[in-house]
C-alpha positions in Angstrom: 27.9 -0.1 24.3 27.5 3.3 22.6 24.9 6.0 22.4 23.1 6.4 19.0 20.2 8.6 20.1 20.8 11.4 17.6 17.4 11.8 15.7 19.2 13.1 12.6 20.7 9.7 12.1 17.3 8.0 11.6 15.9 10.8 9.4 18.9 10.6 7.1 18.7 6.8 7.1 15.0 6.8 6.1 15.6 9.4 3.4 18.3 7.0 1.9 16.1 3.8 1.9 13.0 5.6 0.6 14.6 6.5 -2.8 15.0 10.1 -2.0 17.9 12.1 -3.4 20.0 11.5 -0.3 22.2 8.4 -1.0 24.9 8.4 1.8 25.6 9.5 5.4 28.6 9.6 7.7 28.6 9.0 11.5 31.4 9.7 14.0 32.3 10.2 17.7 32.9 14.0 17.5 35.6 14.1 20.2 33.6 11.8 22.5 34.2 8.3 23.7 31.0 6.4 22.9 28.4 9.0 21.7 27.9 8.7 17.9 26.3 11.5 15.9 25.7 12.5 12.3 28.6 14.2 10.5 27.2 14.8 7.0 25.1 13.3 4.2 24.9 13.8 0.4 23.3 13.0 -2.9 26.2 12.5 -5.3 27.1 8.9 -4.5 30.2 7.1 -3.5 32.7 9.6 -4.8 31.3 12.4 -2.7 31.3 10.0 0.3 35.0 9.4 -0.2 35.7 13.1 -0.4 34.1 13.8 3.0 36.1 11.1 4.9 38.6 12.4 7.5 41.5 10.7 9.4 39.4 9.3 12.3 37.0 6.4 13.0 33.8 6.8 10.9 30.7 4.8 10.2 29.0 5.2 6.7 25.9 4.0 4.9 25.7 4.2 1.1 23.0 3.4 -1.5 24.3 2.0 -4.8 21.8 0.9 -7.5 19.0 0.0 -5.1 21.4 -1.8 -2.7 22.8 -0.7 0.6 26.2 -1.2 2.2 27.5 -0.3 5.7 31.1 0.9 5.9 33.3 1.1 9.0 36.3 3.3 8.2 39.3 2.7 10.6 42.6 4.4 9.4 46.0 2.7 10.0 47.1 5.4 12.5 44.4 4.3 15.0 45.7 2.3 18.0 44.7 -1.3 18.6 42.4 -0.5 21.6 40.4 2.1 19.7 40.2 -0.2 16.6 38.7 -3.0 18.7 36.2 -0.6 20.4 35.1 0.7 16.9 34.4 -2.8 15.7 32.2 -3.4 18.8 30.4 -0.2 18.2 29.8 -1.1 14.6 27.4 -3.8 15.8 25.3 -1.1 17.6 25.3 1.0 14.4 24.2 -2.0 12.4 21.3 -2.5 14.8 20.0 1.0 13.7 20.9 0.9 10.0 19.3 -2.5 9.5 18.7 -2.5 5.8 22.2 -3.3 4.5 23.1 -5.9 2.0 26.8 -6.0 3.0 29.2 -4.7 5.6 32.7 -3.6 4.9 35.7 -2.4 7.0 38.2 -0.1 5.2 41.5 1.4 6.4 42.3 3.6 3.4 40.6 5.4 0.5 41.9 2.8 -2.0 39.8 0.1 -0.2 36.7 2.2 -1.0 37.1 2.1 -4.8 34.1 1.6 -6.9 35.1 -1.8 -8.0 35.7 -3.1 -4.4 32.3 -1.8 -3.2 30.5 -3.2 -6.3 32.1 -6.6 -5.8 30.9 -6.6 -2.1 27.4 -5.8 -3.2 27.6 -8.4 -6.1 26.7 -5.8 -8.7 27.6 -6.2 -12.4 27.9 -10.0 -12.4 25.5 -11.0 -15.1 22.4 -10.7 -12.9 19.0 -9.4 -13.8 18.4 -5.7 -13.2 16.8 -4.9 -9.9 13.2 -3.8 -10.1 12.1 -0.6 -8.4 11.1 -0.9 -4.8 7.4 -1.3 -4.4 5.4 1.2 -2.4 4.1 -1.5 -0.1 7.7 -2.4 0.9 8.6 1.2 1.7 5.4 1.8 3.5 5.9 -1.3 5.7 9.4 -0.3 6.6 8.3 3.3 7.4 5.5 2.1 9.6 7.8 -0.3 11.4 10.4 2.4 12.0 7.8 4.9 13.2 6.3 2.4 15.6 9.7 1.6 17.0 10.5 5.2 17.5 7.2 5.9 19.2 7.4 2.8 21.4 3.7 1.8 20.6 4.5 -1.1 18.4 2.7 -4.2 19.4 1.7 -7.4 17.5 -1.7 -7.7 16.2 -4.2 -9.1 18.7 -7.2 -10.7 16.9 -10.4 -11.2 18.8 -10.9 -14.5 17.2 -8.4 -17.0 16.0 -7.5 -16.4 12.4 -7.0 -19.3 10.1 -3.6 -17.9 9.1 -1.5 -18.5 12.3 2.2 -17.9 12.6 3.0 -21.5 12.3 1.0 -21.8 9.1 2.6 -18.7 7.8 6.2 -20.1 8.4 5.3 -23.3 6.7 3.7 -21.4 3.8 6.8 -19.2 3.4 9.1 -22.2 3.4 7.0 -24.0 0.9 6.4 -21.2 -1.6 9.1 -19.2 -3.3 7.0 -17.5 -5.9 6.7 -14.2 -4.1 10.5 -13.9 -4.0 11.1 -14.8 -7.6 11.6 -11.4 -8.8 14.4 -10.6 -6.3 17.6 -12.4 -6.9 19.2 -11.5 -3.6 17.8 -13.3 -0.6 18.5 -10.4 1.7 15.7 -8.4 0.0 13.0 -10.8 1.0 11.7 -8.6 3.8 9.5 -6.6 1.3 7.8 -9.6 -0.3 4.0 -9.9 -0.2 3.1 -13.6 -0.2 -0.5 -14.7 -1.0 -2.1 -17.2 1.3 -3.0 -20.6 -0.2 -6.3 -20.8 1.6 -8.9 -18.0 1.6 -9.5 -16.2 4.8 -12.9 -15.1 5.9 -13.5 -11.5 6.5 -15.8 -12.1 9.5 -13.2 -13.9 11.5 -10.8 -11.0 11.5 -11.0 -8.4 14.2 -9.5 -5.8 11.9 -11.2 -3.9 9.1 -11.7 -6.4 6.2 -8.8 -5.2 4.2 -6.4 -7.5 2.5 -3.5 -5.1 2.8 -3.4 -5.5 6.6 -2.6 -9.2 6.3 0.1 -8.3 3.9 1.7 -6.0 6.4 1.6 -8.7 9.1 3.4 -11.2 6.9 6.0 -8.6 6.0 6.8 -7.8 9.6 7.2 -11.5 10.5 9.5 -12.0 7.5 11.4 -8.9 8.5 12.1 -10.1 12.0 13.3 -13.5 10.7 15.7 -12.0 8.2 16.9 -9.5 10.8 17.8 -12.3 13.1 19.7 -14.1 10.3 21.5 -10.9 9.4 22.4 -10.2 13.0 24.0 -13.7 13.3 26.0 -13.2 10.1 27.1 -9.7 11.3 28.1 -11.1 14.7 30.0 -13.9 13.0 31.8 -11.4 10.7 32.7 -9.2 13.6 34.0 -12.1 15.7 36.0 -13.1 12.7 37.5 -9.6 12.3 38.3 -9.4 16.1 40.0 -12.8 15.9 42.0 -11.6 12.9 43.0 -8.4 14.8 44.1 -10.5 17.8 46.0 -12.8 15.6 47.8 -9.8 14.0 48.6 -8.3 17.4 50.1 -11.6 18.5 52.1 -11.8 15.3 53.4 -8.3 15.9 54.4 -9.2 19.5 56.2 -12.3 18.3 58.0 -10.3 15.6 59.1 -7.7 18.2 60.3 -10.4 20.6 62.2 -12.1 17.8 63.8 -8.7 16.8 64.8 -8.1 20.4 66.3 -11.5 20.7 68.2 -11.0 17.5 69.4 -7.6 18.8 70.6 -9.2 22.0 72.4 -11.9 20.0 74.1 -9.3 17.9 75.2 -7.4 20.9 76.6 -10.5 22.5 78.5 -11.4 19.4 79.9 -7.9 19.1 81.0 -8.0 22.7 82.7 -11.4 22.3 84.5 -10.2 19.1 85.7 -7.1 20.9 87.0 -9.2 23.8 88.8 -11.6 21.4 90.4 -8.6 19.6 91.5 -7.2 22.9 93.0 -10.5 24.0 94.9 -10.8 20.7 96.2 -7.3 21.1 97.3 -8.0 24.7 99.0 -11.3 23.5 100.8 -9.4 20.8 101.8 -6.4 23.0 103.0 -8.4 26.1 106.2 -9.7 24.5 106.9 -6.2 23.2 106.5 -4.7 26.7 108.7 -7.4 28.2 111.4 -6.8 25.6 111.3 -3.0 26.3 111.6 -3.6 30.0 114.6 -6.0 29.5 116.3 -3.5 27.2 115.7 -0.8 29.8 117.1 -2.9 32.6 120.1 -4.0 30.5 120.7 -0.3 29.6 120.6 0.7 33.2 122.9 -2.1 34.5 126.1 -1.1 32.7 125.5 2.5 33.6 125.2 1.6 37.3 128.3 -0.6 37.1 130.3 2.1 35.5 129.2 4.6 38.2 130.3 2.1 40.9 133.6 1.5 39.2 134.2 5.3 39.0 133.4 5.7 42.7 135.7 2.9 43.6 138.5 4.4 41.5 138.0 7.8 43.1 138.1 6.2 46.6 141.3 4.3 45.7 142.9 7.4 44.3 142.1 9.4 47.4 143.5 6.6 49.6 146.7 6.5 47.6 147.1 10.3 47.8 146.6 10.2 51.5 149.2 7.4 51.9 151.6 9.3 49.8 151.1 12.5 51.9 151.6 10.5 55.1 154.9 9.0 53.8 156.1 12.5 52.7 155.2 13.9 56.1 157.0 11.0 57.9 160.1 11.6 55.9 160.1 15.4 56.5 159.4 15.1 60.3 162.6 15.3 62.5 163.4 12.7 65.2 160.8 12.6 67.9 161.4 11.9 71.6 161.0 8.4 72.9 157.8 6.8 73.6 157.9 7.5 77.4 158.3 11.2 76.8 155.7 11.3 74.1 153.1 9.6 76.3 153.8 12.1 79.1 153.4 15.0 76.7 150.2 13.7 75.2 148.6 13.6 78.7 149.3 17.3 79.2 149.2 18.8 75.6 146.9 18.2 72.6 148.3 16.9 69.2 150.3 19.1 66.9 149.2 20.9 63.7 150.6 18.1 61.6 148.4 15.5 63.3 145.4 17.8 62.9 146.1 18.0 59.2 146.3 14.3 58.9 143.0 14.0 60.8 141.4 16.5 58.5 142.5 14.5 55.5 141.0 11.4 57.1 137.7 13.1 57.6 137.1 12.8 53.9 136.7 9.1 54.2 133.2 9.1 55.8 132.0 11.5 53.1 133.2 9.1 50.4 131.5 6.3 52.2 128.2 8.1 52.4 128.4 8.8 48.6 129.0 5.1 48.0 126.1 4.1 50.2 123.8 6.6 48.4 124.9 5.1 45.1 124.2 1.6 46.5 120.7 2.6 47.3 120.0 3.4 43.6 121.3 -0.1 42.6 118.9 -3.0 42.3 118.3 -5.3 45.2 120.4 -8.2 43.9 123.5 -6.0 43.5 123.0 -4.5 47.0 122.8 -8.0 48.5 126.1 -9.0 46.7 127.8 -5.9 48.1 126.5 -6.5 51.6 127.7 -10.1 51.5 131.2 -9.1 50.5 131.4 -6.5 53.2 130.2 -9.0 55.8 133.0 -11.4 54.8 135.5 -8.6 55.1 134.2 -7.6 58.5 134.4 -11.2 59.7 137.9 -11.6 58.5 138.9 -8.4 60.2 137.3 -9.4 63.6 139.1 -12.7 63.4 142.4 -11.0 62.9 141.7 -8.5 65.7 140.9 -11.3 68.1 144.1 -13.3 67.3 147.2 -12.2 69.4 150.2 -10.7 67.5 153.2 -12.9 67.2 155.6 -9.9 67.6 157.4 -10.1 70.9 157.8 -6.3 71.3 154.2 -5.3 71.4 153.6 -1.6 72.1 150.5 -0.4 74.0 149.2 3.1 73.4 147.3 5.4 75.7 143.7 6.4 75.3 143.0 8.8 72.4 141.7 12.3 73.1 138.0 13.2 72.6 138.7 15.6 69.7 140.6 13.0 67.7 137.8 10.5 68.2 135.0 12.9 67.1 137.0 14.2 64.1 138.0 10.6 63.1 135.2 8.1 63.9 137.2 5.5 61.9 140.5 6.1 63.7 140.5 2.7 65.3 140.6 1.1 61.9 143.5 3.2 60.5 147.1 2.4 60.9 148.6 4.4 63.8 151.5 6.8 63.0 154.5 5.6 64.9 158.0 7.0 64.9 161.0 5.0 63.9 162.3 5.1 67.4 159.1 3.7 68.9 158.7 0.8 66.5 161.7 -1.5 66.5 162.6 -3.4 63.4 160.5 -6.6 62.8 162.5 -9.8 63.0 162.7 -12.0 60.0 161.5 -14.9 62.0 160.6 -15.3 65.7 163.5 -16.7 67.7 163.6 -18.0 71.3 165.3 -15.6 73.7 166.7 -16.4 77.1 165.8 -14.4 80.2 169.3 -12.9 80.2 168.9 -11.6 76.7 165.6 -10.1 77.5 167.0 -8.2 80.6 169.9 -6.9 78.5 167.5 -5.7 75.8 165.4 -3.8 78.4 168.4 -2.2 79.9 169.7 -1.1 76.5 166.4 0.5 75.7 166.4 2.4 79.0 169.9 3.7 78.3 169.1 4.8 74.8 166.0 6.6 76.0 167.9 8.5 78.7 170.5 9.5 76.1 168.0 10.8 73.7 166.3 12.8 76.5 169.6 14.4 77.4 170.5 15.2 73.8 167.1 16.7 72.6 165.8 19.2 75.2 165.2 22.0 72.7 163.0 19.7 70.5 160.8 18.9 73.4 160.4 22.6 74.3 159.4 23.4 70.8 156.8 20.6 70.8 155.4 21.8 74.1 155.1 25.4 72.8 153.2 24.2 69.7 150.8 22.1 71.7 150.1 25.0 74.1 149.1 27.1 71.2 146.7 24.5 69.9 145.0 24.1 73.4 142.5 27.0 72.6 141.4 25.3 69.4 140.9 22.0 71.1 138.8 23.5 73.9 136.4 25.1 71.3 136.0 21.8 69.6 135.3 20.1 72.9 132.4 22.4 73.5 130.9 21.8 70.1 131.3 18.1 70.0 130.3 15.5 72.5 132.9 13.3 74.1 132.7 9.8 72.7 133.4 6.7 74.7 137.1 6.1 75.3 138.8 3.5 73.1 142.3 2.1 72.8 144.0 2.4 69.4 145.6 -1.0 68.7 148.5 -0.9 66.2 148.3 -3.4 63.3 151.1 -5.2 61.6 152.1 -4.1 58.2 150.9 -7.3 56.6 147.2 -6.6 57.6 145.3 -4.7 54.9 142.4 -2.5 55.9 139.4 -2.7 53.4 138.9 0.5 51.4 135.1 0.9 52.1 134.1 -0.9 55.4 130.3 -1.3 55.6 130.0 -0.5 59.3 127.2 1.6 60.9 128.0 3.8 63.8 125.8 4.0 66.9 124.5 7.4 65.9 123.4 6.1 62.5 121.6 3.2 64.2 119.7 5.6 66.4 118.6 7.6 63.4 117.3 4.5 61.6 115.4 3.4 64.7 113.9 6.9 65.1 112.9 7.1 61.4 111.1 3.7 61.4 108.3 5.2 63.5 104.8 4.6 62.0 103.4 7.5 60.1 100.0 6.1 59.1 98.1 2.9 59.9 94.6 1.5 59.1 92.7 -1.0 56.9 92.9 -1.1 53.1 92.1 -3.4 50.3 95.1 -4.6 48.3 95.7 -6.6 45.1 99.0 -7.7 43.7 99.9 -8.5 40.0 100.2 -12.2 40.9 96.6 -12.6 42.3 93.4 -11.3 40.7 91.6 -11.2 44.1 91.2 -8.2 46.4 92.3 -8.9 50.1 91.6 -6.9 53.2 94.8 -5.9 54.9 96.0 -3.8 57.9 98.8 -1.4 56.7 101.5 0.6 58.4 103.6 3.3 56.7 106.9 4.4 58.0 109.6 6.5 56.3 111.2 3.6 54.5 108.5 1.0 53.7 104.9 0.0 53.5 103.9 -3.1 55.5 100.7 -5.1 54.9 99.5 -7.4 57.8 96.7 -9.9 57.9 95.0 -8.0 60.7 95.9 -5.5 63.4 96.9 -8.2 65.9 99.4 -10.0 63.7 103.1 -9.1 64.1 104.5 -10.7 60.9 103.9 -8.7 57.7 102.3 -10.5 54.7 103.8 -8.1 52.1 106.6 -5.6 52.2 107.2 -2.6 49.8 110.5 -0.8 50.2 110.4 2.8 49.0 114.0 2.6 47.8 112.9 -0.1 45.3 109.6 1.6 44.3 109.7 3.2 40.9 106.5 5.3 40.9 103.0 5.5 42.3 100.0 6.6 40.1 96.2 6.2 39.9 95.1 2.9 38.3 94.8 2.7 34.6 91.2 2.6 33.3 92.2 0.2 30.5 93.2 -2.5 33.0 90.9 -5.4 33.6 91.2 -5.0 37.3 90.4 -1.2 37.3 88.5 0.1 40.3 87.7 3.8 40.7 89.7 5.8 43.4 92.4 3.2 43.5 96.1 3.6 42.8 99.1 1.4 42.0 102.7 1.2 43.3 105.2 0.0 40.6 108.6 -1.4 41.8 111.8 -1.6 39.9 111.6 -5.5 39.9 108.4 -5.3 37.8 106.0 -6.0 40.7 102.8 -3.9 41.3 100.5 -3.3 44.3 97.0 -1.9 43.7 95.5 -0.2 46.8 91.9 0.9 47.5 90.8 2.8 50.7 87.4 2.6 52.3 86.6 6.2 51.4 88.0 8.8 48.9 89.3 11.2 51.5 91.3 8.6 53.4 92.6 7.2 50.0 93.8 10.7 49.0 95.7 11.0 52.3 97.4 7.6 51.8 98.2 8.5 48.2 99.8 11.8 49.1 101.9 10.3 51.9 103.2 7.4 49.8 103.9 9.7 46.8 106.0 12.1 49.0 108.0 9.2 50.6 108.7 7.5 47.3 109.8 10.7 45.6 112.1 11.6 48.6 113.7 8.1 48.4 114.1 8.3 44.6 115.9 11.7 45.0 
């Protein structure tokens, strides 16, 4: 409820209903919650009332042609809660401003036009003109209001029962309508002065025998009855307005919910359209990307093949040049001592300058082989596998030929090679030994059976020829010894620098056997290097995803200098996935446009078109792994 105890409100109200110049008033909250006070009042009618309205909740009371209307002004900018509270407080205001023929709730000045207000009061509709208010009516209302303010109002208490009781008065009022005939509106019945049908005795009344007192009593009874009826109508109207407000609020909520649902549907449709467009783009771009990759691969293949062919041609040309030099040197060399003398001299003296030159020429072979192996690393995996298979076949053929005994009857066994020759020439056991014409007898056209006598004769003839040659060529032997003594100093320096390899026996090969140009053999030192470099650089747990599967999997990883190994867990010995750095093309952070993009992840792309997306547990560990992999992949690519 609200507080309407401002005395100025009642004074202004009485001045309006008593036909004084004041014909309107305005009430408001004045920056309070439930205290209503008088704002202003005036004498120039409805137009002045409209001019004094402000943009807040206001309550007004206006007199128009002897009729009264109560106005509740609620602007559109007021919230729903304050609007409902104003409608409730309007009931309390109506309880004070009782004499009103109509109630009206307005939200703008256009609602308070003269025509709207007059239609509410039913003015100007072919009705009889209202007569001036009688003095008795005004006096009765003033007395009632003063008694109510003073709090001393009480019903009449006659000392003896009067013949005009309340029941008879109600029956009389319902039966006769003559006193109200000159008022067309039923709401103005409160000022009527009915005349009783039966005379009343003056002696029976406890009051001064004055007829006007009875008239006042009847007026008060009629006023209470009409006030109750008006209160019911007012309550019904307010309930109706509250119901309308609640209905409007519910409608607004429904509209907002419908708009929100429509907004969600539009967003969903836009998202689905965008996804369809992206799928169409991906379907259109995938064949283009595949064609580009195929073109790139096809463009690289002939280049690599051409490079291999060039390397092979260079190797063949070098071998041919070396063979030609050997033949020239063999032709230029004079006759050498027999094999027995040569073996004795080799024990005491190192090889000559000519042999050193030949060995230096043969040192170029490993360098060419390393270049070829480096070229092979750049090739794709399938080409490397083909080359390895061919080399394995050649090795198997060579081992089979080495294991088979030679059919030549005069097989010559050579002594152990010296350490310097072995270090300078690691592939000496695979090259053809340089033998003099005296040491190697002519090969027979076909093997023939010899008798023991013939064999003895052959041995004796060989001994005689060797003795004859030794007797004939003492100066040649002396020259060879002098040359070898000079080269002893060089050989001792080389012995200190190089380690002595394991002794091996050089086995001569027949002329029919062909040595392969590029044998794919790995020395013991190279094997040691590979085993040393395969040590684990980093290990731990990581999440991995391949381009084949859309799911992330937890894996235990190990990084060495050549590859990345992914295990199921730290106890398993067999790797689930293997990434060779020689086949890796690049490593880069994951692309944000990919469907499987995860922040702080990176992807390894291989030359075969595969990809491995990796994600560490934390950013710091992920950066360490990324830096290590990037350095190893770049080093292998170089």
